[in-house]
C-alpha positions as CSV (number, residue, x, y, z in Angstrom):
1,M,2.3,23.9,-22.4
2,A,-0.8,24.2,-20.3
3,D,-1.2,27.9,-21.4
4,V,-1.3,27.1,-25.0
5,I,-4.8,27.0,-26.6
6,T,-5.3,25.0,-29.7
7,S,-8.3,24.3,-31.8
8,Q,-7.6,20.5,-31.9
9,P,-8.0,18.5,-28.7
10,E,-4.9,16.5,-27.7
11,S,-5.5,12.8,-27.7
12,V,-3.8,10.7,-25.2
13,A,-3.9,6.9,-25.4
14,V,-3.4,5.0,-22.1
15,A,-3.0,1.3,-22.2
16,A,-5.0,-0.6,-19.6
17,A,-3.0,-2.8,-17.2
18,P,-3.8,-6.5,-17.5
19,T,-6.0,-7.8,-14.6
20,W,-3.5,-10.3,-13.5
21,T,-1.0,-7.6,-12.7
22,T,-3.3,-5.7,-10.5
23,E,-4.2,-9.0,-8.7
24,I,-0.5,-9.7,-8.1
25,R,0.0,-6.2,-6.8
26,K,-2.9,-6.6,-4.3
27,Y,-1.6,-9.9,-3.0
28,T,2.0,-8.6,-2.7
29,V,0.9,-5.6,-0.7
30,E,-1.3,-7.9,1.5
31,A,1.7,-10.2,2.1
32,I,4.0,-7.2,3.0
33,G,1.4,-5.9,5.4
34,A,0.9,-9.2,7.0
35,F,4.6,-9.6,7.5
36,F,5.0,-6.3,9.1
37,L,2.0,-6.9,11.5
38,T,3.3,-10.3,12.4
39,F,6.8,-9.0,12.9
40,V,5.8,-6.1,15.1
41,V,3.5,-8.3,17.3
42,V,6.2,-11.0,17.7
43,V,8.9,-8.5,18.6
44,S,6.6,-6.7,21.1
45,V,5.5,-10.0,22.8
46,L,9.0,-11.4,23.0
47,S,10.3,-8.1,24.5
48,H,7.4,-8.3,27.1
49,S,6.3,-4.8,26.1
50,V,3.0,-3.5,27.6
51,F,2.5,-1.5,24.4
52,T,1.9,-4.6,22.2
53,P,-1.7,-3.5,21.4
54,L,-0.6,0.0,20.6
55,A,2.2,-1.3,18.3
56,A,-0.2,-3.6,16.5
57,G,-2.8,-0.8,16.0
58,A,-0.1,1.6,14.8
59,T,1.1,-1.0,12.3
60,L,-2.4,-1.6,11.1
61,M,-2.9,2.2,10.6
62,G,0.4,2.4,8.8
63,V,-0.3,-0.6,6.5
64,R,-3.7,1.0,5.7
65,L,-1.9,3.9,4.1
66,F,-0.5,1.7,1.3
């Protein structure tokens, strides 16, 4: 319906999310990112990998995409 031109503007009402839900989402994403970073570093160190810094950096870059 993007090609239809009308004389009256279409009104769209969007409800704002409560502030506590955005705070919960931020903390949840932070906890997931911390878990993945810790998991990758622990697995890399326990396997005596020389690529531990590379794995940690890649995890931080991947978590940053969230």
